[in-house]
C-alpha positions in Angstrom: -35.4 -44.1 -52.9 -38.0 -45.0 -56.4 -35.4 -44.4 -59.6 -37.0 -43.9 -63.2 -35.9 -46.3 -65.5 -38.1 -44.4 -68.2 -35.1 -42.9 -70.5 -32.2 -44.7 -68.4 -30.0 -47.8 -67.7 -31.7 -50.1 -64.3 -28.7 -48.7 -61.6 -27.8 -51.6 -59.9 -28.0 -52.0 -56.2 -24.0 -51.5 -54.8 -24.3 -48.1 -56.7 -27.5 -46.5 -55.7 -27.5 -44.3 -52.1 -28.6 -44.7 -49.5 -31.8 -42.2 -49.0 -33.4 -42.0 -45.1 -36.6 -43.2 -44.9 -39.8 -40.5 -44.5 -42.3 -43.0 -43.3 -43.6 -46.3 -44.7 -44.8 -45.3 -47.8 -43.2 -43.2 -50.5 -45.5 -40.9 -52.7 -43.5 -41.5 -56.6 -43.7 -38.4 -57.9 -42.4 -38.1 -61.7 -38.4 -36.4 -61.8 -39.0 -32.5 -61.8 -36.8 -30.1 -63.8 -34.8 -27.9 -62.4 -30.6 -28.5 -60.7 -29.7 -31.1 -59.8 -29.5 -32.5 -56.4 -26.2 -34.0 -54.3 -27.8 -37.1 -54.6 -27.9 -37.2 -58.4 -24.5 -35.6 -58.6 -22.9 -37.7 -56.1 -24.5 -40.5 -58.7 -23.3 -38.9 -61.7 -19.4 -39.3 -61.1 -20.5 -43.4 -60.6 -21.6 -42.8 -64.4 -25.2 -42.5 -63.7 -28.3 -40.7 -63.4 -30.3 -41.1 -60.3 -33.4 -39.4 -58.9 -34.6 -39.8 -55.8 -38.0 -38.8 -54.7 -38.0 -37.1 -52.3 -40.8 -35.9 -49.6 -42.2 -33.1 -48.3 -40.0 -32.0 -45.4 -42.2 -32.5 -42.4 -43.6 -29.8 -40.9 -42.2 -29.0 -37.2 -42.9 -30.6 -34.5 -44.1 -29.3 -31.1 -41.1 -30.5 -28.4 -43.4 -28.8 -26.0 -44.8 -32.5 -24.9 -42.0 -33.2 -24.9 -40.0 -34.4 -21.3 -36.1 -33.0 -20.0 -35.2 -36.6 -20.9 -36.3 -37.1 -24.3 -34.9 -33.9 -25.3 -31.6 -35.5 -24.5 -31.4 -38.5 -25.9 -32.6 -36.4 -29.4 -30.3 -34.2 -29.0 -27.5 -36.9 -27.8 -28.1 -38.9 -30.9 -28.4 -35.5 -33.6 -24.7 -35.0 -31.9 -23.6 -38.8 -33.1 -25.4 -38.8 -36.1 -21.7 -38.8 -38.1 -21.3 -35.7 -40.7 -19.8 -35.4 -44.0 -17.3 -34.6 -44.4 -15.6 -31.2 -46.7 -12.9 -31.5 -49.0 -9.3 -29.0 -48.1 -7.4 -27.0 -50.4 -4.6 -29.5 -49.9 -6.5 -32.5 -48.8 -6.7 -35.4 -51.3 -10.3 -36.5 -52.6 -11.5 -39.9 -52.5 -14.4 -41.9 -53.1 -18.1 -39.4 -52.9 -15.8 -36.4 -52.0 -14.8 -37.5 -49.0 -11.5 -36.6 -47.8 -8.9 -38.9 -47.3 -5.9 -39.2 -44.1 -2.6 -39.6 -45.3 -0.8 -41.7 -42.7 2.2 -40.1 -41.4 5.5 -43.4 -41.2 6.6 -43.7 -38.4 10.5 -43.2 -39.1 13.6 -46.1 -37.5 15.6 -43.4 -38.4 14.5 -39.6 -37.8 17.0 -36.8 -40.5 19.2 -36.5 -38.3 20.2 -39.8 -37.2 18.7 -40.9 -34.1 17.3 -44.3 -34.1 13.8 -43.6 -33.0 13.5 -47.2 -31.0 13.3 -47.4 -27.2 14.1 -50.4 -24.8 11.2 -51.0 -21.8 10.3 -53.7 -20.2 14.5 -53.8 -18.6 14.7 -56.1 -15.4 18.6 -56.9 -15.2 19.2 -53.0 -14.5 21.8 -53.4 -12.8 24.7 -54.6 -15.9 24.3 -51.1 -16.7 26.7 -50.8 -13.6 29.3 -53.0 -14.5 30.3 -50.7 -17.5 29.4 -47.2 -15.5 32.1 -45.7 -17.8 30.0 -46.1 -20.5 27.0 -45.7 -18.2 28.1 -41.8 -17.1 29.7 -41.3 -20.8 26.2 -42.1 -22.2 24.0 -39.5 -20.1 23.1 -36.4 -20.9 24.4 -33.0 -19.9 22.7 -32.3 -16.9 22.8 -35.6 -15.5 26.6 -35.8 -16.1 27.6 -32.4 -14.4 25.3 -33.6 -11.4 27.1 -36.3 -11.6 30.4 -34.5 -11.3 29.2 -32.6 -8.7 28.3 -34.7 -6.6 31.3 -36.8 -6.9 32.8 -34.4 -5.2 30.9 -33.4 -3.0 30.2 -37.0 -1.2 33.6 -37.4 -0.2 34.4 -34.5 1.4 31.1 -34.4 3.7 32.8 -38.2 3.9 35.7 -37.1 4.7 34.9 -33.9 7.0 32.5 -35.8 8.7 35.3 -38.3 9.6 38.3 -35.1 10.3 35.4 -34.2 13.3 34.5 -37.2 14.2 38.8 -38.2 14.7 38.6 -34.8 16.5 35.7 -36.0 18.8 37.1 -38.9 19.8 40.3 -37.6 20.7 38.5 -35.1 23.1 40.8 -32.3 20.4 37.1 -30.5 20.8 37.9 -30.5 24.8 40.7 -28.4 24.7 41.0 -25.9 22.2 42.5 -23.4 24.6 44.8 -25.7 26.2 48.4 -25.2 25.1 49.8 -28.0 26.4 47.1 -31.1 24.6 48.2 -31.6 20.7 45.1 -32.2 18.8 45.4 -34.3 15.4 44.7 -32.9 13.2 45.8 -28.9 14.2 43.1 -26.1 14.3 40.3 -28.0 13.4 37.8 -26.6 16.0 34.3 -28.2 14.2 32.6 -29.8 11.1 33.1 -26.9 9.0 37.1 -26.6 10.2 37.3 -30.3 9.5 35.1 -30.2 5.7 37.5 -27.4 4.9 40.8 -29.6 5.9 38.5 -32.5 3.7 39.2 -30.2 1.3 42.8 -28.9 1.3 43.7 -32.7 1.6 41.5 -34.5 -1.1 43.0 -31.4 -4.1 45.9 -31.1 -2.4 45.4 -27.0 -1.8 47.6 -26.9 1.4 47.4 -23.7 2.9 49.4 -24.4 5.5 47.0 -23.0 8.5 45.5 -27.1 9.6 48.1 -29.3 9.6 48.4 -32.9 10.6 50.4 -33.8 13.5 52.4 -37.2 14.8 50.5 -38.0 17.5 48.0 -39.1 15.9 48.2 -42.7 14.2 45.2 -43.4 13.2 44.9 -39.5 11.4 46.9 -40.7 9.2 46.6 -43.2 8.2 43.2 -42.0 7.1 44.9 -38.7 5.5 46.5 -42.0 2.6 42.7 -43.4 2.1 42.0 -39.8 1.2 44.5 -39.0 -0.3 44.5 -42.1 -2.7 40.8 -42.3 -3.3 40.5 -38.3 -3.8 43.5 -39.5 -7.1 40.9 -42.1 -8.5 37.9 -40.0 -8.5 39.9 -37.3 -10.2 40.4 -39.8 -12.9 37.8 -41.5 -13.2 35.7 -38.1 -13.3 37.7 -35.7 -15.5 38.5 -38.7 -18.3 34.6 -39.2 -17.7 34.4 -35.0 -19.3 36.6 -34.7 -20.8 35.8 -38.2 -23.1 32.1 -36.6 -23.2 33.5 -33.0 -24.6 35.7 -34.7 -27.0 32.8 -37.4 -28.8 32.4 -37.2 -32.4 28.9 -36.8 -32.1 29.0 -33.3 -33.2 31.7 -33.1 -35.8 28.4 -35.4 -37.6 26.0 -32.4 -37.2 28.6 -30.9 -40.4 27.9 -33.9 -42.6 25.2 -33.3 -44.0 23.2 -35.6 -46.7 20.2 -34.6 -49.9 17.1 -34.1 -48.8 15.6 -36.7 -51.1 16.5 -39.6 -53.1 16.6 -40.0 -56.7 15.6 -42.9 -58.9 16.9 -42.4 -62.3 19.9 -43.4 -65.7 22.8 -44.1 -65.8 24.7 -45.9 -68.5 20.8 -47.2 -69.3 20.9 -48.9 -66.4 18.3 -48.0 -63.6 19.6 -46.1 -60.1 19.2 -45.0 -57.0 21.3 -41.5 -55.7 21.4 -39.6 -52.4 24.0 -37.1 -52.4 26.7 -36.5 -48.8 29.1 -34.1 -48.1 31.3 -31.9 -45.7 30.9 -28.7 -44.6 34.2 -28.8 -42.3 37.7 -28.2 -44.1 38.8 -31.4 -41.9 37.7 -34.4 -43.9 36.9 -37.4 -42.6 39.6 -40.4 -43.2 39.0 -43.6 -44.3 35.7 -43.0 -45.2 32.9 -46.1 -45.7 29.0 -45.3 -47.0 26.6 -48.3 -45.9 22.9 -48.7 -46.7 20.1 -50.8 -45.3 16.6 -51.5 -46.9 14.5 -51.3 -43.9 11.2 -53.0 -44.2 8.4 -55.8 -42.6 8.2 -59.5 -44.8 7.3 -62.1 -44.0 8.9 -65.9 -45.1 7.3 -68.9 -47.0 6.1 -70.2 -43.6 4.5 -68.0 -42.4 6.3 -66.2 -40.0 6.4 -62.1 -39.9 9.9 -60.6 -40.1 9.4 -56.5 -38.3 11.8 -54.2 -40.1 13.9 -57.1 -41.9 17.4 -54.7 -43.1 18.6 -56.1 -46.3 22.5 -54.5 -47.0 21.6 -52.2 -50.0 25.1 -52.4 -52.6 26.9 -49.0 -53.7 30.0 -50.3 -54.4 31.4 -52.8 -52.4 32.1 -55.2 -55.0 33.9 -52.0 -56.9 35.3 -50.2 -53.6 32.8 -47.6 -54.7 32.1 -47.6 -51.3 35.5 -45.5 -49.7 34.8 -42.0 -50.2 37.3 -39.4 -50.7 35.8 -36.7 -49.4 36.5 -33.4 -50.1 33.2 -32.5 -51.7 30.2 -33.6 -52.2 29.8 -36.4 -53.6 26.7 -38.4 -55.2 26.2 -42.1 -53.7 24.4 -44.3 -56.7 23.5 -48.1 -56.3 22.3 -50.0 -59.2 18.9 -51.7 -59.5 20.7 -55.1 -61.0 18.8 -58.0 -60.0 20.7 -58.7 -56.7 19.2 -55.3 -56.0 15.5 -55.3 -53.6 14.2 -52.6 -56.3 14.1 -54.9 -59.2 10.6 -55.1 -59.3 9.7 -52.0 -58.2 8.4 -49.1 -60.8 7.1 -46.0 -60.3 3.5 -47.0 -59.8 4.3 -49.7 -57.8 6.6 -46.5 -55.2 4.0 -44.9 -54.2 2.4 -47.9 -52.7 5.9 -49.1 -51.5 6.4 -49.2 -47.5 9.1 -49.2 -46.6 12.9 -47.2 -45.1 16.4 -46.8 -46.7 19.0 -46.0 -44.1 22.4 -44.0 -45.0 25.2 -44.9 -43.0 28.6 -43.0 -43.1 31.4 -43.7 -41.2 35.6 -42.4 -40.8 37.7 -40.6 -38.5 38.3 -37.3 -37.6 41.2 -36.2 -38.8 41.9 -34.1 -35.8 40.9 -36.2 -33.3 41.4 -39.6 -35.1 38.3 -40.4 -32.9 35.7 -42.8 -35.5 32.6 -40.4 -36.7 29.2 -41.9 -38.1 26.3 -39.9 -39.5 23.1 -41.1 -40.3 19.8 -40.4 -42.1 16.6 -42.1 -43.7 14.6 -42.2 -46.9 11.2 -42.8 -46.9 9.7 -44.8 -49.4 7.9 -40.6 -50.5 10.9 -38.8 -50.6 12.4 -40.8 -53.4 12.1 -38.9 -57.1 11.6 -41.0 -60.1 12.8 -39.6 -62.7 14.9 -36.6 -61.0 18.4 -35.7 -61.5 20.9 -33.7 -59.0 21.3 -30.0 -60.3 25.6 -29.6 -60.4 26.5 -27.9 -57.7 30.9 -27.5 -59.0 32.1 -24.6 -60.2 35.8 -23.4 -61.3 36.9 -20.5 -59.9 40.4 -18.4 -60.7 43.0 -21.5 -59.1 40.4 -23.5 -57.3 37.3 -25.5 -57.2 34.3 -23.9 -56.1 31.5 -25.8 -54.0 27.9 -24.2 -53.8 26.1 -25.7 -51.4 22.5 -23.4 -51.7 21.8 -26.1 -54.8 22.7 -29.0 -52.6 18.8 -30.5 -51.8 18.3 -28.8 -55.5 17.1 -31.9 -58.6 15.7 -31.4 -61.7 13.2 -33.6 -63.6 14.8 -36.2 -66.3 13.3 -38.2 -69.5 13.1 -41.8 -66.8 11.3 -44.4 -68.2 8.0 -46.0 -65.1 8.5 -49.3 -65.9 11.3 -51.6 -63.4 14.5 -52.1 -64.1 13.1 -56.2 -64.8 10.8 -55.3 -67.3 13.5 -52.4 -69.0 16.2 -55.6 -69.5 14.1 -57.6 -70.8 13.6 -55.1 -73.2 17.2 -54.3 -74.0 17.5 -57.7 -74.3 14.7 -58.4 -77.0 16.0 -55.8 -78.5 19.7 -56.9 -78.9 18.1 -60.2 -80.3 16.5 -58.9 -83.1 19.6 -57.1 -83.6 21.6 -60.8 -83.7 19.4 -62.5 -85.0 18.9 -59.6 -87.9 22.1 -59.6 -88.5 22.9 -63.3 -89.2 20.7 -63.6 -91.0 21.8 -61.3 -93.6 24.9 -62.8 -93.4 23.7 -66.3 -94.2 21.3 -65.1 -97.6 24.4 -63.2 -98.8 26.6 -66.4 -98.0 24.3 -68.7 -100.1 23.1 -66.0 -102.6 26.7 -65.5 -103.2 29.3 -65.8 -105.5 30.0 -69.2 -103.8 27.6 -71.3 -104.7 28.1 -70.2 -108.2 31.3 -71.3 -107.7 30.3 -75.1 -105.9 28.6 -76.1 -108.9 30.6 -75.3 -111.5 33.7 -76.6 -110.0 31.0 -80.1 -109.8 30.9 -80.0 -113.6 34.1 -80.1 -114.5 34.8 -83.2 -112.7 32.0 -84.8 -114.1 33.8 -84.2 -117.2 37.4 -85.7 -116.5 35.7 -88.5 -114.9 37.3 -91.0 -117.3 37.2 -95.1 -116.6 35.8 -97.3 -113.8 38.5 -96.5 -111.0 38.0 -92.8 -108.8 39.8 -90.5 -110.4 41.0 -87.7 -108.3 41.5 -84.2 -109.6 43.7 -81.6 -108.1 40.9 -78.5 -107.0 37.7 -80.9 -107.7 36.7 -84.7 -106.0 34.8 -86.8 -108.9 31.8 -87.3 -109.6 31.1 -90.5 -107.0 33.0 -89.3 -104.5 30.4 -85.9 -104.5 27.5 -88.3 -104.8 28.8 -90.3 -102.1 29.0 -86.5 -99.9 25.9 -85.2 -100.8 24.1 -88.7 -100.3 25.7 -88.9 -96.6 24.2 -85.2 -96.0 20.7 -85.9 -97.3 21.2 -89.4 -94.7 21.7 -92.2 -97.9 23.7 -94.1 -99.1 24.8 -93.7 -102.5 26.8 -96.9 -104.3 28.7 -96.8 -107.5 27.4 -97.5 -110.9 28.4 -101.1 -111.9 26.9 -102.2 -108.3 23.9 -100.8 -109.0 23.3 -102.6 -112.1 25.1 -106.0 -111.0 
């Protein structure tokens, strides 16, 4: 590539565009008038005009003499050659017009409240069996129903097999037509009848057709054991299903959070705000709000802490975190010195990578169980200089809440600087007003009539002075005393005139 230096300054090598060499020898030609080439257009974006000497296109080469392997190698090299990316309609444009692919940030907590964390390489899985009740409750509905059915089916089959084994060992199956024979269980002539007797015993149905006799003590002990174990299985499985059905997880589906969080001013202070609401008429008792900042950091010793959790105050000191959630509320976090957003401006917010997790806890009024609703906001979901639209109006005899405007926001005038810079500016303004007012008061004090009155009083005291001794006058000071006072103020000692002559 050659540069035309006749009418322009020299372009640095770092900004020159690479042009593939056509050969070892390059022909020097003068720039021709015509539309700018792609190299000139890309260079004009950088503020320079670069002209390139493009060699005439080489004559089409004949590939008849090339072997098949050479053709495949050339085709593979042409396919692997990087191609220039085209700018899409909604794609950001970078340097030289290349499209930038926006990296999708991974959430720690999804918008619906599900924690995006998976536990792996857990070797001590037997710990789940120590709390089998919680394990069964935490299973999904398919597994829960499968365990529920299998628990009853296995116990019925197990005890049915034992009843059949007792009948087989006692010889009851060989004396089915013998009326003088007393079996262990009447009308048990096979495995199916023994299985049906097991179901009747465990579920306490008692049709009356199959009855245990008093000539079988082993059967009596088995009957007691099956009745006790059957009651335990009923209590365990019914309890699991009841707890799973009455779980308050679905109650959190009617607790909604705003789609975006906002940053704007409240009472001349920057605040981070989001909205929360309850769609049901039954309220959440003792609702409490918490917020966490999820951001990786590195300590001064060089330790990297991934997904470090920092508490965000939403009114814990003042009690504002305890909500009366009857209508939608706007939760506010004041960005002060203790806030993690103290040094964050609007430009820095666009570069940050963090996540804000908000947690609402309370007790369901209908069931009395504790409910928790979660959501999160990424850095790009924070709107700087916005405010939530009002959604409550006064109707005839009640307050009307329009949930159609729950996620709506509108722009307001908000400074783009950080809260620290805003506080420093306010402090400087207050200091300037303080010193300007105090200086004016000082000028009025020293230039007012008080100074004239003090001067007149000093002259009157000099005229009244008589004799060698000091003279005291009510409302005034003698000359000797006044001089001594002035001398002490100036850092010197004033003596009497007689003492100076002596």
